[in-house]
All heavy atoms as an XYZ file, in Angstrom:
814
protein
N     182.506    194.553    139.582
C     182.160    193.246    139.048
C     180.962    193.424    138.126
O     179.973    194.008    138.507
C     181.844    192.299    140.205
C     181.609    190.898    139.732
S     181.573    189.735    141.112
C     179.834    189.688    141.420
N     181.036    192.874    136.942
C     179.941    193.020    136.000
C     179.432    191.666    135.554
O     180.087    190.939    134.829
C     180.407    193.798    134.757
O     181.474    193.108    134.159
C     180.817    195.205    135.113
N     178.268    191.280    136.063
C     177.579    190.105    135.579
C     178.100    188.751    136.014
O     177.460    187.751    135.777
N     179.243    188.641    136.632
C     179.776    187.335    137.007
C     180.225    187.329    138.448
O     180.207    188.343    139.126
N     180.605    186.182    138.899
C     181.105    186.050    140.257
C     182.620    186.132    140.246
O     183.275    185.553    139.381
C     180.680    184.713    140.860
C     179.172    184.490    141.016
C     178.902    183.071    141.490
C     178.601    185.489    142.006
N     183.137    186.850    141.192
C     184.594    186.918    141.313
C     185.106    185.624    141.930
O     184.484    185.057    142.809
C     184.984    188.100    142.191
N     186.225    185.158    141.457
C     186.836    183.954    142.006
C     187.826    184.386    143.070
O     188.684    185.222    142.826
C     187.563    183.153    140.896
C     188.283    181.958    141.498
C     186.574    182.719    139.839
N     187.670    183.831    144.241
C     188.571    184.144    145.332
C     189.911    183.465    145.101
O     189.979    182.335    144.631
C     187.977    183.672    146.664
C     186.668    184.331    147.012
C     186.801    185.825    147.192
O     187.768    186.296    147.778
N     185.841    186.576    146.674
N     190.982    184.120    145.465
C     192.324    183.592    145.240
C     192.582    182.306    145.994
O     193.375    181.481    145.573
C     193.360    184.639    145.629
N     191.924    182.110    147.121
C     192.186    180.919    147.922
C     191.183    179.795    147.676
O     191.159    178.824    148.398
C     192.234    181.269    149.411
C     190.929    181.855    149.916
O     190.068    182.213    149.083
O     190.761    181.971    151.138
N     190.354    179.915    146.647
C     189.408    178.846    146.327
C     190.154    177.631    145.788
O     191.170    177.755    145.113
C     188.382    179.310    145.295
C     187.329    180.211    145.882
C     186.242    180.536    144.884
O     185.989    179.715    143.985
O     185.654    181.611    145.015
N     189.621    176.481    146.077
C     190.208    175.219    145.634
C     190.016    175.055    144.137
O     188.923    175.213    143.617
C     189.541    174.064    146.387
C     189.956    172.720    145.886
C     191.230    172.251    146.130
C     189.080    171.929    145.171
C     191.634    171.007    145.676
C     189.471    170.683    144.716
C     190.749    170.228    144.974
N     191.101    174.756    143.447
C     191.047    174.492    142.014
C     191.653    173.112    141.773
O     192.874    172.963    141.808
C     191.803    175.556    141.237
C     191.663    175.374    139.739
O     191.460    174.272    139.244
N     191.785    176.467    139.006
N     190.803    172.099    141.516
C     191.333    170.737    141.351
C     192.281    170.590    140.179
O     193.183    169.761    140.212
C     190.077    169.879    141.170
C     189.006    170.830    140.769
C     189.365    172.161    141.356
N     192.138    171.386    139.143
C     193.041    171.280    137.995
C     194.454    171.715    138.363
O     195.428    171.117    137.898
C     192.513    172.101    136.822
C     191.193    171.610    136.222
C     190.733    172.542    135.110
C     191.319    170.192    135.720
N     194.574    172.721    139.196
C     195.895    173.168    139.631
C     196.537    172.104    140.509
O     197.706    171.771    140.346
C     195.801    174.521    140.370
C     195.437    175.613    139.368
C     197.115    174.855    141.068
C     195.157    176.965    139.990
N     195.760    171.527    141.425
C     196.293    170.477    142.294
C     196.720    169.281    141.455
O     197.791    168.707    141.665
C     195.261    170.056    143.365
C     195.758    168.859    144.158
C     194.974    171.226    144.302
N     195.901    168.905    140.487
C     196.241    167.779    139.620
C     197.560    168.039    138.892
O     198.430    167.180    138.827
C     195.124    167.509    138.615
C     195.493    166.466    137.591
C     195.462    165.126    137.914
C     195.910    166.835    136.316
C     195.829    164.162    136.985
C     196.271    165.883    135.385
C     196.231    164.553    135.719
O     196.600    163.604    134.811
N     197.689    169.222    138.351
C     198.913    169.556    137.602
C     200.131    169.549    138.522
O     201.191    169.053    138.153
C     198.762    170.923    136.921
C     199.863    171.236    135.954
C     199.983    170.236    134.819
O     198.969    169.735    134.313
O     201.126    169.945    134.433
N     199.982    170.075    139.710
C     201.093    170.099    140.660
C     201.480    168.693    141.109
O     202.640    168.423    141.388
C     200.732    170.952    141.874
C     200.632    172.426    141.554
C     200.089    173.242    142.706
O     199.528    172.670    143.664
O     200.230    174.473    142.659
N     200.518    167.791    141.180
C     200.764    166.419    141.642
C     201.230    165.500    140.518
O     201.665    164.375    140.780
C     199.493    165.855    142.276
N     201.166    165.953    139.302
C     201.446    165.098    138.141
C     202.819    164.434    138.211
O     202.950    163.251    137.935
C     201.320    165.882    136.851
C     201.562    165.010    135.617
C     201.438    165.779    134.365
N     200.078    166.292    134.303
C     199.389    166.429    133.194
N     199.929    166.134    132.052
N     198.171    166.889    133.221
N     203.847    165.175    138.564
C     205.198    164.605    138.608
C     205.254    163.462    139.624
O     205.796    162.394    139.334
C     206.246    165.692    138.939
C     207.603    165.076    139.226
C     206.349    166.692    137.800
N     204.690    163.676    140.781
C     204.682    162.623    141.813
C     203.889    161.409    141.341
O     204.296    160.262    141.549
C     204.099    163.161    143.118
C     204.893    164.293    143.772
C     204.091    164.923    144.900
C     206.233    163.789    144.253
N     202.780    161.654    140.694
C     201.951    160.575    140.179
C     202.687    159.806    139.080
O     202.688    158.573    139.059
C     200.637    161.154    139.651
C     199.662    160.093    139.269
O     199.320    159.230    140.071
N     199.200    160.134    138.035
N     203.345    160.542    138.185
C     204.105    159.898    137.111
C     205.246    159.050    137.674
O     205.534    157.965    137.162
C     204.657    160.939    136.143
C     203.583    161.605    135.299
O     202.418    161.138    135.306
O     203.906    162.615    134.643
N     205.895    159.547    138.721
C     206.986    158.789    139.347
C     206.466    157.481    139.943
O     207.130    156.445    139.858
C     207.672    159.628    140.422
C     208.479    160.763    139.865
C     208.992    161.693    140.952
O     208.621    161.615    142.108
N     209.874    162.607    140.548
N     205.305    157.519    140.539
C     204.691    156.321    141.115
C     204.422    155.292    140.015
O     204.777    154.119    140.136
C     203.422    156.720    141.842
C     202.667    155.625    142.520
C     203.135    154.388    142.901
C     201.312    155.657    142.924
N     202.139    153.662    143.511
C     201.008    154.431    143.543
C     200.313    156.616    142.835
C     199.751    154.138    144.057
C     199.066    156.325    143.357
C     198.784    155.097    143.965
N     203.822    155.742    138.922
C     203.518    154.826    137.822
C     204.794    154.275    137.180
O     204.860    153.082    136.849
C     202.679    155.542    136.770
C     201.274    155.864    137.230
C     200.496    156.541    136.141
O     200.270    155.956    135.098
N     200.098    157.783    136.373
N     205.788    155.125    137.004
C     207.043    154.680    136.402
C     207.738    153.647    137.294
O     208.312    152.668    136.793
C     207.964    155.874    136.162
N     207.688    153.841    138.581
C     208.278    152.890    139.521
C     207.626    151.514    139.354
O     208.320    150.496    139.250
C     208.099    153.405    140.951
S     208.692    152.273    142.228
N     206.309    151.484    139.309
C     205.593    150.212    139.172
C     205.905    149.547    137.837
O     206.125    148.331    137.766
C     204.090    150.437    139.324
N     205.951    150.325    136.770
C     206.248    149.771    135.449
C     207.664    149.204    135.404
O     207.892    148.125    134.841
C     206.071    150.851    134.383
N     208.602    149.898    136.006
C     209.992    149.427    136.049
C     210.097    148.120    136.823
O     210.794    147.190    136.405
C     210.901    150.499    136.675
O     210.827    151.674    135.864
C     212.335    150.030    136.757
N     209.392    148.034    137.928
C     209.401    146.804    138.733
C     208.896    145.625    137.907
O     209.494    144.556    137.897
C     208.545    146.982    139.988
C     208.470    145.756    140.840
C     209.434    145.500    141.798
C     207.434    144.839    140.686
C     209.379    144.360    142.585
C     207.365    143.695    141.467
C     208.341    143.455    142.419
N     207.813    145.829    137.198
C     207.198    144.749    136.419
C     208.048    144.373    135.208
O     208.135    143.196    134.848
C     205.778    145.142    135.998
C     204.873    145.068    137.213
C     205.256    144.263    134.876
C     203.495    145.590    137.002
N     208.676    145.346    134.609
C     209.414    145.121    133.377
C     210.365    143.932    133.451
O     210.440    143.133    132.526
C     210.169    146.381    132.973
C     210.736    146.291    131.583
O     210.109    145.741    130.688
N     211.917    146.827    131.405
N     211.071    143.788    134.521
C     212.027    142.693    134.636
C     211.454    141.418    135.209
O     212.181    140.448    135.413
N     210.153    141.400    135.457
C     209.556    140.243    136.122
C     208.391    139.617    135.344
O     207.618    138.863    135.917
C     209.078    140.648    137.502
C     210.229    141.000    138.432
C     209.752    141.684    139.690
N     210.859    141.987    140.573
C     211.658    143.037    140.448
N     211.494    143.877    139.461
N     212.644    143.249    141.292
N     208.294    139.919    134.082
C     207.178    139.396    133.290
C     207.181    137.873    133.212
O     206.121    137.257    133.101
C     207.191    139.989    131.882
C     206.748    141.434    131.793
C     206.988    141.969    130.379
C     205.299    141.582    132.194
N     208.368    137.279    133.259
C     208.456    135.822    133.155
C     208.303    135.123    134.505
O     208.334    133.897    134.567
C     209.792    135.436    132.522
C     209.984    135.988    131.115
C     208.839    135.631    130.190
O     208.367    134.504    130.175
N     208.379    136.601    129.417
N     208.150    135.885    135.557
C     208.008    135.285    136.891
C     206.769    134.401    136.934
O     205.777    134.653    136.251
C     207.912    136.377    137.949
N     206.850    133.379    137.732
C     205.741    132.443    137.868
C     204.750    132.970    138.912
O     204.572    132.387    139.967
C     206.275    131.060    138.274
C     205.196    130.004    138.188
O     204.204    130.180    137.489
N     205.395    128.921    138.919
N     204.143    134.104    138.574
C     203.157    134.740    139.450
C     201.977    135.184    138.605
O     202.133    135.512    137.434
C     203.764    135.959    140.150
C     204.908    135.621    141.070
C     205.571    136.878    141.598
O     205.804    137.816    140.856
N     205.881    136.868    142.874
N     200.830    135.243    139.236
C     199.660    135.729    138.509
C     199.840    137.219    138.223
O     200.623    137.912    138.889
C     198.374    135.532    139.332
O     198.448    136.344    140.507
C     198.161    134.071    139.695
N     199.113    137.703    137.253
C     199.131    139.128    136.944
C     198.733    139.948    138.162
O     199.326    140.982    138.454
C     198.189    139.447    135.771
C     198.678    138.976    134.434
C     198.280    137.542    134.097
O     197.613    136.879    134.924
O     198.650    137.084    133.000
N     197.731    139.458    138.887
C     197.236    140.164    140.067
C     198.321    140.286    141.139
O     198.527    141.347    141.721
C     196.005    139.462    140.645
C     194.785    139.525    139.760
C     194.767    138.468    138.644
O     195.683    137.612    138.585
O     193.838    138.530    137.823
N     199.021    139.180    141.389
C     200.056    139.189    142.417
C     201.226    140.079    142.010
O     201.765    140.830    142.826
C     200.544    137.751    142.678
C     201.617    137.655    143.712
C     201.069    137.990    145.101
N     202.165    138.060    146.031
C     202.412    139.081    146.851
N     201.598    140.108    146.887
N     203.441    139.083    147.644
N     201.614    140.016    140.758
C     202.715    140.844    140.276
C     202.357    142.332    140.364
O     203.183    143.161    140.766
C     203.078    140.451    138.849
C     204.364    141.007    138.281
C     205.565    140.730    139.177
C     204.607    140.428    136.897
N     201.133    142.682    140.015
C     200.681    144.075    140.117
C     200.708    144.546    141.570
O     201.162    145.659    141.860
C     199.281    144.222    139.530
N     200.236    143.708    142.478
C     200.262    144.063    143.903
C     201.686    144.254    144.397
O     201.972    145.197    145.145
C     199.563    142.994    144.749
C     198.067    143.074    144.739
C     197.517    144.356    145.333
O     198.104    144.896    146.307
O     196.499    144.839    144.818
N     202.590    143.373    143.988
C     203.988    143.502    144.386
C     204.591    144.807    143.869
O     205.349    145.474    144.584
C     204.811    142.324    143.887
C     204.609    141.066    144.676
C     205.487    139.937    144.162
O     205.865    139.897    142.994
N     205.815    139.015    145.048
N     204.269    145.151    142.634
C     204.784    146.393    142.056
C     204.304    147.599    142.855
O     205.084    148.495    143.186
C     204.359    146.511    140.595
N     203.027    147.619    143.168
C     202.488    148.745    143.932
C     203.053    148.770    145.353
O     203.354    149.848    145.883
C     200.965    148.697    143.936
C     200.324    148.980    142.578
C     198.835    148.707    142.613
C     200.609    150.397    142.117
N     203.214    147.605    145.952
C     203.806    147.550    147.292
C     205.250    148.026    147.266
O     205.699    148.737    148.161
C     203.725    146.138    147.865
C     202.310    145.728    148.241
O     201.425    146.613    148.314
O     202.093    144.517    148.438
N     205.995    147.633    146.243
C     207.401    148.012    146.109
C     207.557    149.515    145.927
O     208.562    150.105    146.310
C     208.012    147.284    144.905
C     209.402    147.651    144.562
C     210.379    147.049    145.573
N     211.742    147.050    145.089
C     212.580    148.083    145.199
N     212.186    149.185    145.765
N     213.799    147.995    144.731
N     206.538    150.138    145.368
C     206.575    151.573    145.088
C     205.789    152.382    146.120
O     205.356    153.504    145.848
C     206.055    151.829    143.676
S     207.095    151.013    142.437
N     205.634    151.829    147.291
C     204.867    152.483    148.363
C     205.443    153.865    148.701
O     204.701    154.791    148.996
C     204.850    151.586    149.605
C     204.090    152.153    150.777
C     202.622    152.179    150.573
N     202.098    150.826    150.524
C     200.817    150.547    150.503
N     199.922    151.507    150.555
N     200.406    149.306    150.417
N     206.751    154.020    148.648
C     207.352    155.320    148.969
C     206.871    156.398    147.996
O     206.617    157.539    148.399
C     208.875    155.227    148.956
N     206.746    156.048    146.725
C     206.246    157.012    145.723
C     204.773    157.333    145.995
O     204.350    158.479    145.897
C     206.398    156.459    144.311
C     207.798    156.152    143.917
C     208.595    157.396    143.744
N     209.909    157.052    143.211
C     210.814    157.927    142.922
N     210.584    159.198    143.103
N     211.981    157.551    142.458
N     204.003    156.308    146.319
C     202.593    156.507    146.660
C     202.476    157.408    147.886
O     201.659    158.328    147.911
C     201.927    155.161    146.937
C     200.498    155.276    147.410
C     199.916    153.923    147.814
O     200.187    152.915    147.197
N     199.125    153.921    148.861
N     203.300    157.154    148.880
C     203.262    157.954    150.109
C     203.656    159.409    149.852
O     203.097    160.324    150.464
C     204.167    157.345    151.176
C     203.640    156.016    151.702
O     202.461    155.681    151.451
O     204.425    155.297    152.354
N     204.599    159.617    148.932
C     204.977    160.987    148.579
C     203.817    161.745    147.962
O     203.565    162.914    148.303
N     203.101    161.097    147.072
C     201.915    161.706    146.469
C     200.871    161.963    147.539
O     200.263    163.035    147.589
C     201.351    160.810    145.367
C     200.042    161.270    144.721
C     200.206    162.639    144.058
C     199.560    160.235    143.725
N     200.674    161.002    148.420
C     199.687    161.149    149.486
C     200.017    162.341    150.390
O     199.138    163.140    150.712
C     199.597    159.857    150.299
C     198.434    159.867    151.260
O     197.324    160.223    150.899
N     198.701    159.485    152.490
N     201.284    162.473    150.779
C     201.682    163.604    151.637
C     201.413    164.941    150.937
O     200.921    165.896    151.555
C     203.151    163.499    152.020
C     203.426    162.486    153.102
C     204.853    162.573    153.621
N     205.855    162.362    152.582
C     206.292    161.167    152.178
N     205.813    160.064    152.734
N     207.205    161.074    151.243
N     201.732    165.010    149.654
C     201.467    166.231    148.899
C     199.963    166.542    148.902
O     199.550    167.676    149.158
C     201.972    166.095    147.463
C     201.552    167.237    146.591
C     202.261    168.420    146.605
C     200.426    167.130    145.790
C     201.858    169.497    145.812
C     200.023    168.188    145.004
C     200.738    169.371    145.011
N     199.164    165.527    148.612
C     197.716    165.739    148.537
C     197.114    166.094    149.895
O     196.174    166.898    149.966
C     197.031    164.500    147.952
C     197.297    164.252    146.475
C     196.693    162.924    146.043
C     196.776    165.392    145.609
N     197.633    165.518    150.958
C     197.132    165.860    152.294
C     197.281    167.359    152.532
O     196.365    168.009    153.048
C     197.851    165.048    153.392
C     197.370    163.604    153.373
C     197.634    165.666    154.773
C     198.186    162.668    154.249
N     198.411    167.913    152.149
C     198.643    169.352    152.332
C     197.677    170.193    151.507
O     197.310    171.294    151.897
C     200.079    169.712    151.940
C     201.118    169.156    152.882
C     202.503    169.490    152.380
C     203.565    168.775    153.187
N     204.899    168.947    152.614
N     197.293    169.683    150.349
C     196.462    170.466    149.437
C     194.963    170.250    149.608
O     194.192    171.190    149.467
C     196.837    170.151    147.983
C     198.252    170.508    147.603
C     198.586    171.986    147.864
N     197.685    172.915    147.232
C     197.869    173.497    146.073
N     198.975    173.264    145.405
N     196.990    174.317    145.584
N     194.554    169.004    149.889
C     193.109    168.722    149.913
C     192.642    168.060    151.199
O     191.459    167.751    151.334
C     192.682    167.878    148.694
C     193.367    166.507    148.676
C     192.928    168.634    147.409
C     192.908    165.585    147.542
N     193.552    167.803    152.127
C     193.164    167.201    153.400
C     193.339    165.693    153.412
O     193.427    165.046    152.369
N     193.402    165.150    154.615
C     193.685    163.724    154.808
C     192.611    162.816    154.216
O     192.923    161.849    153.525
C     193.863    163.426    156.297
C     194.333    162.009    156.570
C     194.759    161.806    158.005
N     195.814    162.691    158.431
C     197.112    162.526    158.159
N     197.511    161.507    157.445
N     198.004    163.384    158.600
N     191.353    163.103    154.476
C     190.276    162.221    153.998
C     190.199    162.210    152.476
O     190.152    161.147    151.856
C     188.924    162.649    154.591
O     189.016    162.574    156.020
C     187.795    161.747    154.117
N     190.213    163.393    151.876
C     190.147    163.466    150.414
C     191.365    162.820    149.784
O     191.262    162.100    148.783
C     190.030    164.918    149.955
O     188.785    165.454    150.367
N     192.535    163.055    150.371
C     193.756    162.456    149.843
C     193.684    160.938    149.909
O     194.033    160.248    148.954
C     194.973    162.951    150.622
O     196.128    162.307    150.158
N     193.224    160.422    151.018
C     193.103    158.975    151.177
C     192.176    158.394    150.118
O     192.475    157.350    149.519
C     192.587    158.655    152.576
O     192.412    157.277    152.735
N     191.084    159.075    149.856
C     190.138    158.617    148.832
C     190.756    158.652    147.436
O     190.606    157.707    146.662
C     188.868    159.467    148.859
C     188.042    159.245    150.099
O     188.146    158.219    150.775
N     187.229    160.231    150.447
N     191.449    159.726    147.122
C     192.072    159.865    145.808
C     193.129    158.786    145.600
O     193.164    158.110    144.570
C     192.682    161.272    145.621
C     193.594    161.329    144.402
C     191.587    162.315    145.528
N     193.997    158.604    146.588
C     195.070    157.622    146.459
C     194.505    156.203    146.357
O     195.000    155.391    145.576
C     196.095    157.768    147.601
C     197.090    156.624    147.608
C     196.824    159.104    147.472
N     193.461    155.906    147.112
C     192.838    154.574    147.031
C     192.261    154.338    145.633
O     192.422    153.246    145.064
C     191.750    154.423    148.087
N     191.614    155.344    145.074
C     191.069    155.216    143.718
C     192.185    155.057    142.689
O     192.094    154.216    141.784
C     190.214    156.433    143.362
C     188.861    156.521    144.048
C     188.223    157.887    143.795
C     187.939    155.408    143.585
N     193.243    155.852    142.826
C     194.369    155.732    141.898
C     195.030    154.369    142.010
O     195.364    153.750    140.997
C     195.403    156.833    142.169
C     195.015    158.235    141.746
C     196.067    159.237    142.221
C     194.820    158.325    140.241
N     195.209    153.890    143.233
C     195.860    152.586    143.427
C     195.054    151.486    142.744
O     195.619    150.626    142.062
C     196.046    152.296    144.909
C     196.843    151.024    145.147
C     197.118    150.817    146.633
N     197.697    149.523    146.867
C     199.001    149.274    146.939
N     199.871    150.259    146.810
N     199.444    148.056    147.148
N     193.746    151.521    142.885
C     192.916    150.500    142.237
C     192.961    150.640    140.726
O     193.037    149.644    139.996
C     191.477    150.573    142.739
C     190.593    149.478    142.179
C     191.147    148.063    142.367
O     191.743    147.764    143.424
O     190.989    147.236    141.431
N     192.954    151.867    140.237
C     193.054    152.104    138.788
C     194.385    151.574    138.261
O     194.431    150.894    137.232
C     192.931    153.602    138.504
C     193.120    153.961    137.055
C     193.092    155.456    136.851
C     193.425    155.756    135.403
N     193.745    157.132    135.165
N     195.464    151.882    138.951
C     196.781    151.427    138.510
C     196.910    149.920    138.621
O     197.521    149.285    137.768
C     197.894    152.123    139.284
C     197.892    153.618    139.082
C     198.442    154.466    140.017
C     197.316    154.197    137.950
C     198.434    155.838    139.835
C     197.297    155.558    137.766
C     197.854    156.382    138.712
O     197.840    157.734    138.528
N     196.331    149.347    139.650
C     196.355    147.887    139.808
C     195.682    147.228    138.606
O     196.232    146.319    137.999
C     195.668    147.482    141.110
C     195.683    145.990    141.368
C     194.921    145.666    142.673
N     194.829    144.254    142.862
C     193.972    143.440    142.249
N     193.100    143.941    141.391
N     193.969    142.154    142.482
N     194.505    147.705    138.259
C     193.777    147.155    137.107
C     194.555    147.347    135.816
O     194.625    146.433    134.981
C     192.407    147.827    136.974
O     191.612    147.553    138.088
N     195.132    148.530    135.651
C     195.914    148.801    134.455
C     197.157    147.926    134.360
O     197.504    147.442    133.283
N     197.822    147.718    135.493
C     199.003    146.853    135.505
C     198.640    145.417    135.169
O     199.343    144.758    134.406
C     199.696    146.915    136.869
C     200.442    148.206    137.185
C     200.856    148.224    138.653
C     201.651    148.370    136.283
N     197.552    144.937    135.717
C     197.103    143.568    135.427
C     196.866    143.404    133.932
O     197.325    142.436    133.311
C     195.844    143.218    136.246
C     196.199    143.090    137.734
C     195.180    141.944    135.723
C     194.999    143.036    138.661
N     196.172    144.364    133.334
C     195.891    144.292    131.888
C     197.194    144.384    131.086
O     197.365    143.647    130.109
C     194.937    145.410    131.494
N     198.108    145.260    131.486
C     199.365    145.418    130.756
C     200.217    144.153    130.862
O     200.813    143.725    129.872
C     200.135    146.624    131.303
N     200.271    143.561    132.038
C     201.043    142.318    132.224
C     200.478    141.216    131.337
O     201.227    140.513    130.650
C     201.055    141.883    133.701
C     201.818    142.919    134.552
C     201.667    140.494    133.864
C     201.562    142.787    136.049
N     199.164    141.067    131.355
C     198.522    140.042    130.529
C     198.814    140.272    129.046
O     199.145    139.328    128.302
C     197.024    140.019    130.784
N     198.742    141.518    128.607
C     199.012    141.857    127.205
C     200.457    141.559    126.843
O     200.742    140.938    125.809
C     198.688    143.332    126.948
C     199.096    143.833    125.574
C     198.313    143.186    124.438
O     197.194    142.720    124.654
O     198.855    143.158    123.310
N     201.382    141.989    127.677
C     202.799    141.753    127.393
C     203.144    140.262    127.414
O     203.910    139.793    126.576
C     203.670    142.514    128.390
C     203.632    144.036    128.242
C     204.306    144.712    129.428
C     204.286    144.463    126.928
N     202.549    139.535    128.320
C     202.821    138.083    128.380
C     202.249    137.378    127.171
O     202.823    136.392    126.687
C     202.237    137.496    129.661
C     203.086    137.799    130.879
C     202.490    137.211    132.124
N     203.424    137.314    133.255
C     203.105    136.985    134.496
N     201.883    136.538    134.782
N     203.995    137.111    135.456
N     201.119    137.863    126.653
C     200.508    137.203    125.491
C     201.337    137.404    124.225
O     201.247    136.627    123.287
C     199.095    137.709    125.276
O     199.107    139.030    124.738
N     202.172    138.447    124.195
C     203.022    138.722    123.035
C     204.266    137.841    123.000
O     204.893    137.728    121.967
C     203.471    140.173    123.053
C     202.365    141.151    122.833
C     202.913    142.557    122.859
N     201.854    143.541    122.833
C     202.063    144.833    122.927
N     203.292    145.294    123.055
N     201.061    145.667    122.896
N     204.627    137.309    124.137
C     205.875    136.523    124.214
C     205.666    135.072    123.897
O     204.703    134.482    123.859
C     206.487    136.673    125.598
C     206.903    138.116    125.831
C     207.501    138.336    127.206
O     207.486    137.415    128.044
O     207.992    139.436    127.441
């Protein structure tokens, strides 16, 4: 070794975990978007519609959570999924409002 630290093969690399989880994460987002797509005219608030979309796509969320539990542990996975859910909720609310304003 010259001048640097060797990286152990079993060290945690968040970029690798993120890349591996991307497909599951994309499926979760696509599920929510598909749910909302046909319900923009529903007589529901943006907030309620976003919550329904995320609830309807719970299986996709759970799949991502199970993957993350294996890679980063239950507590970290729970924190990541909670942050993502809130981010997606906010994004869905904004997207619903934007799409409704165009119609």
